[in-house]
DRENTIFI-57572 format. One record per residue (C-alpha): x, y, z; residue number from 1. Coordinates in pm, 1 decimal. Layout:
       east      north         up   num
          X          Y          Z   NUM
...
//
This chain:
       east      north         up   num
     9131.9    13729.8     7745.6     1
     9246.7    13382.5     7641.5     2
     9521.6    13149.7     7760.2     3
     9694.2    12890.9     7541.9     4
     9973.0    12642.3     7587.1     5
    10182.6    12453.1     7337.0     6
    10412.2    12175.9     7446.5     7
    10563.8    11832.9     7416.9     8
    10600.7    11574.2     7691.6     9
    10695.5    11214.9     7760.1    10
    10355.8    11094.4     7640.0    11
    10374.7    11262.8     7300.4    12
    10743.4    11271.3     7210.9    13
    11048.6    11044.7     7250.8    14
    11357.6    11165.2     7431.0    15
    11541.1    11256.6     7108.7    16
    11265.2    11506.8     7029.4    17
    11215.3    11636.4     7383.9    18
    11583.0    11712.6     7426.3    19
    11572.2    11955.2     7132.1    20
    11321.8    12167.9     7322.0    21
    11471.0    12123.6     7669.3    22
    11566.5    12448.7     7840.5    23
    11813.9    12454.1     8125.7    24
    11806.3    12706.0     8407.7    25
    12103.7    12893.9     8260.1    26
    11936.1    12950.9     7923.3    27
    11583.5    13016.1     8052.2    28
    11625.4    13397.5     8077.9    29
    11723.5    13415.2     7711.4    30
    11414.6    13220.8     7606.7    31
    11193.6    13436.9     7826.4    32
    11339.1    13738.7     7648.3    33
    11208.4    13584.1     7325.9    34
    10871.9    13534.7     7495.3    35
    10857.9    13903.2     7582.0    36
    10941.2    13993.6     7221.4    37
    10709.2    13746.0     7046.4    38
    10427.8    13667.1     7290.8    39
    10459.5    13959.5     7534.4    40
    10327.1    13762.8     7831.9    41
    10420.2    13399.7     7886.2    42
    10566.2    13134.5     8116.3    43
    10799.2    12850.6     8014.8    44
    10784.6    12522.4     8206.2    45
    11069.9    12286.6     8115.9    46
    11141.3    11960.0     8298.9    47
    11288.3    11624.3     8202.3    48
    10936.8    11518.9     8100.7    49
    10807.2    11826.5     7919.1    50
    10863.2    12167.4     7767.0    51
    10555.7    12391.9     7763.7    52
    10490.6    12758.5     7696.7    53
    10182.0    12927.8     7842.7    54
    10069.6    13266.1     7709.4    55
     9773.6    13503.3     7720.5    56
     9621.7    13722.9     7450.8    57
     9304.6    13882.2     7320.2    58
     9263.7    13666.8     7005.5    59
     9236.9    13290.3     7060.7    60
     9344.2    13171.6     6714.1    61
     9636.4    13414.8     6690.8    62
     9752.5    13321.4     7040.7    63
     9746.4    12949.2     6966.7    64
     9944.3    12998.5     6645.7    65
    10195.4    13221.8     6824.1    66
    10255.8    12957.7     7093.3    67
    10313.7    12689.1     6831.3    68
    10548.1    12913.5     6633.1    69
    10741.6    13006.0     6945.4    70
    10791.1    12644.4     7047.6    71
    10890.0    12549.9     6694.1    72
    11111.4    12836.6     6579.8    73
    11268.3    12940.0     6907.9    74
    11344.0    12586.3     7025.1    75
    11461.7    12428.8     6703.4    76
    11165.1    12203.3     6636.0    77
    11090.9    12143.1     6268.0    78
    10778.3    12046.6     6076.0    79
    10871.7    11681.0     6117.4    80
    10824.1    11713.8     6493.4    81
    10490.1    11893.7     6466.5    82
    10290.0    11571.7     6531.0    83
    10449.6    11554.4     6876.3    84
    10311.5    11893.2     6981.4    85
     9991.5    11943.4     7176.7    86
     9795.4    12264.7     7212.6    87
     9539.9    12346.9     7481.5    88
     9334.7    12656.3     7555.9    89
     9156.1    12823.0     7846.0    90
     9001.8    12578.6     8096.3    91
     9169.0    12272.2     7944.2    92
     9509.8    12443.0     7959.3    93
     9458.0    12552.1     8320.5    94
     9337.7    12209.3     8429.3    95
     9639.5    12051.5     8262.1    96
     9875.2    12276.9     8458.7    97
     9701.7    12181.4     8784.2    98
     9747.2    11812.6     8696.7    99
    10114.0    11874.0     8620.8   100
    10163.9    12052.0     8952.2   101
     9996.4    11766.8     9140.4   102
    10224.9    11511.6     8974.0   103
     9949.6    11337.5     8776.3   104
    10108.4    11411.9     8439.3   105
    10456.8    11295.3     8535.8   106
    10633.3    10979.3     8429.7   107
    10660.1    10902.9     8801.0   108
    10313.9    10975.6     8934.1   109
    10310.5    11199.9     9238.2   110
    10671.4    11314.4     9196.3   111
    10742.5    11603.4     9427.5   112
    11006.7    11779.0     9216.4   113
    10760.6    11904.7     8955.6   114
    10580.7    12122.6     9211.2   115
    10903.0    12310.9     9272.9   116
    10964.4    12335.7     8899.9   117
    10624.3    12498.5     8846.7   118
    10710.1    12749.5     9118.3   119
    11050.3    12813.5     8960.5   120
    10888.0    12874.0     8619.6   121
    10661.4    13131.7     8782.8   122
    10953.2    13304.0     8957.4   123
    11162.9    13312.2     8638.7   124
    10880.0    13470.7     8438.5   125
    10828.8    13727.1     8714.9   126
    11196.8    13817.5     8711.0   127
    11205.6    13844.4     8330.6   128
    10898.8    14065.8     8311.0   129
    10687.0    13823.6     8106.6   130
    10430.5    13764.2     8379.3   131
    10093.3    13937.8     8388.6   132
     9811.9    13909.9     8642.6   133
     9622.5    13623.5     8471.5   134
     9932.2    13403.7     8434.1   135
    10043.3    13479.9     8788.2   136
     9703.1    13379.5     8923.6   137
     9693.8    13059.2     8715.0   138
    10041.5    12947.6     8824.4   139
     9985.1    13042.4     9188.3   140
     9665.4    12836.0     9177.7   141
     9863.1    12544.8     9034.0   142
    10121.7    12564.7     9311.8   143
     9858.9    12585.7     9587.6   144
     9665.8    12295.1     9430.3   145
     9983.8    12086.7     9414.9   146
    10052.7    12155.1     9782.8   147
     9696.9    12070.4     9877.1   148
     9711.7    11740.5     9685.5   149
    10027.2    11639.1     9868.1   150
     9895.7    11746.0    10207.8   151
     9550.1    11588.8    10177.8   152
     9623.9    11268.0     9985.9   153
     9891.4    11000.7     9972.9   154
     9992.0    11081.5     9614.9   155
    10346.9    11165.4     9723.8   156
    10374.0    10926.6    10018.8   157
    10712.0    10749.7    10008.5   158
    10788.7    10964.5     9703.8   159
    10979.6    10827.2     9410.3   160
    11155.0    11021.4     9138.4   161
    11325.5    10948.8     8809.5   162
    11652.5    10954.3     9003.5   163
    11537.2    10691.4     9250.7   164
    11391.3    10470.1     8977.9   165
    11718.2    10494.3     8782.9   166
    11931.2    10400.3     9083.6   167
    11702.4    10116.9     9185.3   168
    11700.9     9974.6     8833.3   169
    12080.0     9979.7     8818.4   170
    12127.6     9830.8     9165.2   171
    11874.9     9556.3     9094.9   172
    12100.5     9442.3     8809.1   173
    12428.2     9415.5     9004.3   174
    12502.6     9121.3     9231.3   175
    12674.0     9284.8     9528.5   176
    12553.9     9635.0     9613.3   177
    12805.6     9671.9     9893.4   178
    13099.4     9626.5     9654.5   179
    12940.3     9816.6     9368.3   180
    13125.5    10123.3     9240.4   181
    12895.6    10406.3     9130.3   182
    12970.1    10730.6     8948.4   183
    12707.2    11006.4     8952.1   184
    12764.3    11285.6     8701.5   185
    12565.1    11591.2     8802.2   186
    12544.2    11775.1     9133.9   187
    12196.4    11924.0     9104.0   188
    11877.7    11803.9     9271.3   189
    11861.8    11489.3     9055.2   190
    12219.8    11401.8     9148.7   191
    12147.3    11466.6     9515.3   192
    11846.7    11233.2     9505.0   193
    12044.4    10963.7     9322.9   194
    12321.1    10985.7     9582.2   195
    12078.1    10951.6     9872.1   196
    11896.1    10654.8     9718.4   197
    12219.3    10473.2     9636.4   198
    12341.9    10524.5     9991.8   199
    12012.6    10404.2    10138.1   200
    12036.9    10086.3     9929.1   201
    12375.7    10006.0    10083.0   202
    12618.6    10137.0     9821.4   203
    12935.4    10269.7     9983.8   204
    13167.3    10359.0     9694.5   205
    12997.0    10652.8     9522.1   206
    13185.0    10920.4     9330.4   207
    13009.1    11244.3     9237.5   208
    13133.1    11459.9     8949.8   209
    13022.6    11806.6     8849.4   210
    13138.4    12089.4     8625.2   211
    13345.1    12214.6     8916.8   212
    13494.7    12024.9     9206.4   213
    13340.2    12277.3     9446.9   214
    12986.2    12176.0     9347.2   215
    13071.6    11809.7     9394.8   216
    13219.4    11886.9     9736.3   217
    12899.8    12062.7     9845.8   218
    12669.2    11773.4     9756.1   219
    12891.3    11502.0     9903.3   220
    12942.7    11706.1    10216.5   221
    12572.4    11683.7    10294.3   222
    12479.4    11350.5    10137.9   223
    12792.8    11134.9    10148.3   224
    13006.0    10999.2     9865.8   225
    13334.8    11139.4     9743.8   226
    13374.5    11437.8     9514.4   227
    13569.0    11423.8     9189.9   228
    13647.5    11688.5     8931.3   229
    13540.9    11656.6     8567.4   230
    13897.0    11563.1     8470.9   231
    13875.7    11248.8     8685.6   232
    13566.4    11098.0     8521.2   233
    13759.0    10897.5     8259.5   234
    13969.3    10730.1     8526.2   235
    13661.2    10650.3     8737.7   236
    13496.3    10484.6     8436.3   237
    13770.7    10221.9     8432.1   238
    13647.9    10079.5     8763.0   239
    13281.1    10177.0     8773.1   240
    12993.0     9929.4     8772.5   241
    12717.9    10190.8     8740.7   242
    12711.8    10543.9     8598.7   243
    12413.3    10772.7     8655.1   244
    12420.8    11092.7     8448.7   245
    12196.2    11386.3     8535.7   246
    12401.4    11693.6     8453.0   247
    12258.0    12011.9     8304.7   248
    12447.2    12038.0     7977.4   249
    12348.3    12117.3     7618.6   250
    12611.0    11871.4     7494.7   251
    12700.2    11508.8     7583.0   252
    12933.6    11471.3     7879.9   253
    13014.4    11108.4     7794.1   254
    13115.4    11033.4     7435.7   255
    13185.5    10709.0     7251.5   256
    13564.1    10743.0     7248.8   257
    13586.7    10820.3     7620.9   258
    13376.9    10520.9     7726.2   259
    13537.8    10293.2     7469.3   260
    13885.7    10370.4     7601.5   261
    13769.5    10300.0     7956.0   262
    13618.3     9966.1     7851.5   263
    13941.7     9858.4     7681.7   264
    14092.5     9816.1     8028.3   265
    13798.9     9604.5     8157.7   266
    13642.2     9436.7     7852.1   267
    13484.7     9150.8     8048.6   268
    13329.7     9365.9     8319.2   269
    12989.1     9511.4     8226.7   270
    12912.8     9880.5     8271.2   271
    12558.7    10004.6     8333.5   272
    12495.3    10363.7     8228.8   273
    12159.0    10527.8     8299.9   274
    12117.1    10870.6     8144.6   275
    11826.7    11060.6     8300.0   276
    11928.3    11402.9     8172.1   277
    11749.2    11608.6     7910.1   278
    11918.7    11687.9     7678.5   279
    12087.8    11351.9     7709.3   280
    12431.7    11343.9     7871.4   281
    12549.1    11032.5     7691.7   282
    12613.2    10998.0     7320.6   283
    12364.7    10728.6     7205.5   284
    12650.9    10556.9     7017.1   285
    12794.9    10459.0     7356.5   286
    12528.6    10189.5     7367.3   287
    12700.1    10007.4     7079.9   288
    13014.8     9941.2     7285.0   289
    13053.4     9578.3     7393.6   290
    12942.0     9510.5     7750.3   291
    12801.6     9863.0     7795.3   292
    12432.4     9869.8     7883.7   293
    12295.5    10217.9     7815.5   294
    11949.4    10329.9     7926.9   295
    11784.5    10667.9     7887.9   296
    11492.4    10825.4     8068.4   297
    11234.8    10668.7     7837.0   298
    11370.5    10321.1     7911.5   299
    11251.1    10366.6     8270.1   300
    10888.8    10410.2     8166.4   301
    10790.9    10049.3     8244.4   302
    10910.3    10084.3     8603.2   303
    10733.0    10417.7     8625.4   304
    10412.7    10254.0     8499.9   305
    10433.4     9993.3     8776.8   306
    10466.7    10275.2     9026.6   307
    10168.4    10449.5     8866.6   308
     9949.3    10143.4     8926.9   309
    10047.5    10147.0     9293.8   310
     9932.9    10510.2     9321.9   311
     9606.6    10478.8     9126.0   312
     9402.3    10467.3     9445.9   313
     9521.2    10819.8     9527.8   314
     9462.7    10960.4     9179.5   315
     9085.8    10985.9     9223.6   316
     9128.6    11188.5     9543.1   317
     9373.1    11424.8     9371.9   318
     9137.5    11467.5     9076.1   319
     8863.2    11562.3     9319.7   320
     9085.3    11838.0     9458.0   321
     9167.7    11954.9     9105.7   322
     8795.6    11970.0     9020.4   323
     8731.8    12192.6     9321.5   324
     9027.1    12417.3     9249.7   325
     8958.9    12453.2     8877.3   326
     8605.2    12573.1     8951.3   327
     8743.4    12841.0     9183.1   328
     9001.1    12937.0     8923.0   329
     8743.2    12953.2     8643.4   330
     8516.8    13182.7     8844.9   331
     8807.7    13419.2     8888.9   332
     8902.7    13384.4     8521.6   333
     8551.3    13461.3     8404.3   334
     8529.2    13768.7     8625.9   335
     8867.2    13887.3     8503.6   336
     8792.9    13816.8     8136.2   337
     8453.4    13986.0     8144.7   338
     8580.9    14296.1     8323.7   339
     8705.5    14477.0     8006.8   340
     8378.9    14401.2     7826.7   341
     8172.5    14526.7     8120.4   342
     8386.4    14837.6     8133.4   343
     8348.2    14885.6     7757.5   344
     7972.6    14829.7     7775.4   345
     7931.7    15083.2     8054.4   346
     8153.5    15336.0     7879.1   347
     7958.2    15304.3     7554.3   348
     7625.8    15342.1     7732.7   349
     7752.3    15644.0     7926.3   350
     7880.8    15805.8     7607.4   351
     7537.3    15768.7     7445.9   352
     7356.9    15889.6     7758.9   353
     7581.0    16192.0     7802.2   354
     7546.0    16288.7     7437.8   355
     7167.2    16263.6     7444.5   356
     7151.3    16447.4     7774.7   357
     7353.5    16738.9     7639.8   358
     7145.6    16752.4     7321.7   359
     6827.0    16762.5     7527.3   360
     6958.0    17042.9     7748.0   361
     7006.9    17262.1     7443.3   362
     6633.8    17234.6     7372.3   363
     6541.3    17316.5     7733.9   364
     6709.8    17650.8     7787.5   365
     6477.1    17751.3     8074.2   366
     6528.0    17440.4     8284.0   367
     6665.9    17504.4     8632.3   368
     6994.6    17364.6     8763.8   369
     6800.9    17144.8     9006.1   370
     6591.9    17002.7     8722.9   371
     6906.4    16943.7     8517.2   372
     7045.3    16741.3     8807.9   373
     6726.5    16540.9     8832.3   374
     6728.7    16463.8     8458.9   375
     7094.5    16363.9     8484.2   376
     7021.9    16126.4     8773.3   377
     6715.7    15989.4     8592.7   378
     6907.2    15905.9     8274.1   379
     7189.9    15747.1     8471.3   380
     6938.8    15532.3     8659.1   381
     6773.5    15420.4     8334.6   382
     7110.7    15319.1     8186.7   383
     7204.7    15128.0     8503.8   384
     6879.5    14933.1     8493.8   385
     6917.3    14852.1     8123.7   386
     7274.4    14728.5     8176.3   387
     7195.3    14526.6     8487.8   388
     7083.1    14212.1     8306.7   389
     7365.0    14203.2     8045.3   390
     7624.1    14250.6     8320.8   391
     7470.8    13976.3     8535.2   392
     7459.1    13755.9     8225.7   393
     7835.6    13798.5     8187.2   394
     7911.7    13739.1     8553.4   395
     7695.5    13427.3     8588.3   396
     7911.0    13214.0     8358.8   397
     7925.9    13094.8     8002.2   398
     8283.5    13199.5     7937.1   399
     8407.0    13334.0     7605.8   400
     8080.2    13259.8     7425.1   401
     7881.0    13504.2     7637.1   402
     8155.5    13764.4     7619.0   403
     8159.0    13745.4     7239.6   404
     7779.6    13760.0     7226.7   405
     7764.3    14078.8     7434.6   406
     8043.5    14235.6     7229.8   407
     7856.6    14153.8     6908.5   408
     7514.0    14269.5     7031.4   409
     7641.7    14603.5     7156.6   410
     7904.5    14660.7     6888.5   411
     8194.0    14673.7     7133.0   412
     8470.7    14554.1     6903.1   413
     8767.1    14388.0     7076.7   414
     8793.2    14635.7     7364.5   415
     9163.9    14689.2     7305.4   416
     9132.2    15058.5     7369.5   417
     9018.4    15004.2     7726.4   418
//
């Protein structure tokens, strides 16, 4: 059994590439259906920083190729984007997922949201029927490791997020936070976080827009601000100082013409727009409008790097936890991976023993039933003793190399029939 992952993230690909592979919650079931058809067993993890597919299979090279093909063909990536992809296998892939779950692979180190996203990816795969025992165990280990890292270290103390960094960047630019007018487009978790941070910084005029007015009402009812429907966004742009966009949408929610018309009524007043959605919510051409300052999620990387330096002292402690947890996970993985080979080895040995035993009985017609039983027990004992060392050899460690060696030495093939 092998596990592979193929993916892109904020380290390997710019936002214009990542957004092509981004998968929203609404479309995730459809992509998992493709996983079931093309990979059989797999989990998709898609966040604003990454899109990754994890899968298991019996042939390492074929599995790796299948993951790459799935990410490319199913998600619209072309050969020109191939250099942005990364592929990992077995222990490296599992360790990477643990680092992701702990927030070490995020743009904002220690972010808490990614732990929930890993759990949601697991739940979605379970619901879609693409989850098998190995993937479930790997992802459950990642979730428990992420919780342990946050409970035992300060990696998520005073947690920041992309939403909070975006709001803080925008508010640091304006002169008077108390008189600042803010529009937040998106009523999901990112919008909720942005609303809370803006309120904590002293902003009082915050409008929240969503696809439906009801969603905006729910978030403002618990976090403050005033709800607006999608039809009111254009009017709000005429007076806004800051716009934060974080809506889940496959298409831009702010286009050049809409923003340009709003700016015609306030040409001397600057407008700061920070788009932290993936795919992007704002047409990049909006940035060419006079007095509009457009930032996307990648433009926040410098601030995220400063935050990373502040958390470096906690990284070593988290890595220590990951080292402990990956060893536990690998012991389980080795036992699970070697189980079919052990079963195949024992079945082959028993088949040979039984055949030889029956052939011998034909030559010993006068042997008593008690003696037959003794011979049967004797041959079984001999086989058990012969197999003891190969089985221990598999269980002690060594991974795929030892498994392949035993399969080759005993002519076990790929064990698919077991």
